[in-house]
C-alpha positions in Angstrom: -13.9 -15.2 -4.8 -17.4 -14.7 -6.0 -17.5 -11.2 -4.6 -14.3 -10.5 -6.5 -15.9 -11.5 -9.8 -18.9 -9.4 -9.0 -16.7 -6.4 -8.3 -14.9 -6.9 -11.6 -18.2 -7.1 -13.5 -19.3 -3.9 -11.8 -16.1 -2.1 -13.0 -16.8 -3.4 -16.5 -20.4 -2.1 -16.3 -19.1 1.3 -15.2 -16.7 1.4 -18.2 -19.6 0.5 -20.6 -21.8 3.2 -19.1 -19.0 5.8 -19.4 -18.4 4.8 -23.0 -22.1 5.3 -23.8 -21.9 8.8 -22.3 -18.9 9.8 -24.5 -16.8 11.3 -21.7 -14.8 14.5 -22.3 -11.2 14.1 -23.6 -8.4 14.6 -21.2 -10.0 12.4 -18.5 -8.7 9.0 -17.6 -11.9 7.2 -18.6 -11.9 8.9 -21.9 -8.3 7.8 -22.5 -9.2 4.2 -21.7 -12.2 4.3 -24.1 -10.0 5.7 -26.8 -7.4 3.0 -26.3 -10.1 0.3 -26.6 -11.6 1.8 -29.7 -8.1 2.1 -31.3 -7.4 -1.5 -30.5 -4.4 -0.8 -28.3 -6.2 -2.1 -25.2 -8.8 -4.8 -24.6 -12.1 -4.0 -22.9 -11.1 -6.4 -20.1 -7.8 -4.6 -19.6 -9.6 -1.3 -19.4 -12.0 -2.6 -16.8 -9.1 -4.1 -14.8 -7.4 -0.6 -14.7 -10.7 0.8 -13.4 -10.7 -1.9 -10.7 -7.0 -1.3 -9.8 -7.5 2.5 -9.4 -10.6 2.0 -7.1 -8.8 -0.5 -4.9 -5.5 1.4 -4.8 -7.3 4.5 -3.8 -9.1 3.1 -0.8 -8.1 -0.3 0.5 -4.4 0.3 0.4 -4.7 3.6 2.4 -6.9 1.9 5.0 -4.4 -1.0 5.2 -1.5 1.5 5.7 -3.3 3.4 8.5 -4.2 0.2 10.3 -0.6 -1.0 10.2 0.7 2.4 11.3 -1.5 2.3 14.5 -0.5 -1.2 15.3 3.2 -0.5 15.0 2.8 2.7 16.9 1.2 0.8 19.8 3.7 -2.1 19.7 6.8 0.2 19.7 6.5 2.5 22.7 10.0 4.0 22.1 9.0 4.9 18.6 5.8 6.5 19.8 7.7 8.5 22.4 10.1 9.8 19.8 7.3 10.7 17.3 5.4 12.6 20.0 8.6 14.5 20.9 9.5 15.1 17.3 6.4 15.1 15.0 8.6 16.1 12.1 9.6 12.5 12.0 6.1 11.3 11.1 6.9 11.1 7.3 9.8 8.8 8.1 7.5 6.6 10.2 5.1 6.4 7.3 7.9 5.2 5.0 9.0 2.6 7.5 5.5 1.3 7.8 5.2 1.1 4.0 8.4 -0.8 3.9 7.6 -3.2 6.7 3.9 -3.7 6.1 3.5 -3.0 2.4 -0.3 -2.8 1.8 0.2 -4.7 -1.5 2.6 -7.6 -1.0 3.3 -8.1 -4.7 1.9 -8.3 -8.2 2.2 -10.6 -11.2 4.4 -9.5 -14.1 5.6 -11.1 -17.4 9.2 -11.2 -18.6 9.7 -9.5 -21.9 13.1 -11.2 -22.5 15.0 -14.1 -21.0 16.6 -13.1 -17.7 18.8 -14.8 -15.1 18.3 -14.1 -11.4 20.4 -15.7 -8.7 21.4 -18.6 -10.9 17.8 -19.2 -12.2 16.9 -18.6 -15.8 13.5 -17.2 -16.6 12.4 -17.5 -20.2 10.6 -14.9 -22.3 6.9 -14.4 -21.4 7.3 -16.2 -18.1 4.6 -15.2 -15.6 6.3 -14.3 -12.3 5.1 -12.8 -9.0 7.3 -10.0 -7.7 7.1 -10.0 -3.9 8.3 -6.5 -3.1 7.3 -7.0 0.5 10.1 -9.5 0.7 12.5 -7.1 -1.0 11.6 -4.4 1.5 13.1 -6.6 4.3 16.2 -7.6 2.4 19.1 -7.2 4.8 21.5 -6.6 1.9 19.6 -3.3 1.4 18.2 -2.5 4.8 20.3 -2.8 7.9 18.2 -4.1 10.8 15.5 -4.7 8.3 12.8 -5.9 10.7 13.1 -2.8 12.9 11.6 0.7 12.7 14.3 3.2 12.2 13.0 6.8 12.1 16.5 8.0 11.0 17.1 5.4 8.2 19.0 6.7 5.2 17.0 6.7 1.9 13.7 6.0 3.6 11.8 6.2 0.3 13.9 3.6 -1.5 11.5 0.8 -0.7 9.3 -1.0 -3.2 5.9 -0.6 -1.6 4.7 1.6 -4.4 6.3 -0.5 -7.1 9.2 0.8 -9.3 9.9 2.4 -12.7 7.0 2.6 -15.1 4.9 0.6 -12.7 5.3 3.1 -9.9 2.0 3.8 -8.2 0.3 6.9 -9.5 -1.3 7.4 -6.1 2.0 7.3 -4.1 2.0 11.1 -3.2 -1.6 11.1 -2.0 -1.1 7.8 -0.1 1.9 9.2 1.7 -0.1 12.4 2.5 -3.1 10.5 3.8 -0.8 8.4 6.1 1.0 11.4 7.4 -2.1 13.4 8.1 -3.8 10.5 9.8 -0.8 9.9 12.1 -0.3 13.5 12.9 -3.9 13.8 13.9 -3.8 10.7 16.0 -0.7 11.9 17.9 -2.1 15.4 18.3 -5.5 14.2 19.8 -4.1 11.5 22.1 -1.5 11.2 24.8 -0.9 7.5 24.3 -2.0 4.6 22.1 -1.8 1.0 23.2 -3.2 -2.3 22.2 -6.4 -3.4 24.0 -7.5 -6.9 24.8 -8.2 -9.1 21.8 -6.4 -10.4 18.7 -5.7 -8.6 15.5 -5.5 -11.0 12.6 -4.7 -10.2 9.1 -6.9 -10.9 6.1 -6.0 -14.2 4.5 -4.4 -13.1 1.2 -1.2 -13.5 -0.8 -1.7 -10.0 -2.3 -2.7 -7.6 0.5 -1.5 -6.9 4.1 -4.7 -5.8 5.8 -5.8 -6.1 9.4 -9.3 -7.6 10.0 -9.5 -5.7 13.2 -7.3 -3.8 15.7 -8.5 -3.3 19.3 -6.7 -0.3 20.7 -7.0 1.9 23.8 -6.5 5.7 23.5 -5.3 7.5 26.6 -5.2 11.1 27.6 -2.9 12.7 30.2 -0.7 9.6 30.4 2.7 9.0 28.9 4.6 5.7 28.7 6.5 6.3 31.9 3.3 6.6 33.9 1.1 3.8 32.5 
């Protein structure tokens, strides 16, 4: 918790330093500074956006890649198909995003009263949207807990949010995941779990492995392990 506050203070310090330098117009930091000066955004909100962009651009991609390797190792039939048909790697990335969303949810505030499943939420209610749960909803996803490389509408999950809150980094996140998996498959003949556990970070917000012991093999396929 203390490290989190220190990180937020660092982001705020970076914003203050950027404001003192008068950044060029057309850049994100300049837009944030203009918004603060115009009174349409608080300084704390601007610093929070800086923090979100830094986290979303690094931690989430690392979380995705760790989950991709784990699921690849735990599902040999999926690994076999991906090695035989590498064009399915983008679909695998989407399935991992759906099953192991790097961010499990975020807080939101209702603008108007709304009723959901028989429960009424008043205006300005603070709610936490758990899109990781929605990504496994069997009403939307048949065999929701399984990897399906041929699933219809593979990008219809909520791992990147939705609507005006859709993650700005979604395209690069998908690209990073695809390239990482393509390189792993190209440079190895088999990936499997090694001895040891692979716990997740204790958090209600992120889905991140603390460690992942794996064994990379060359010249060996699943039938000959």
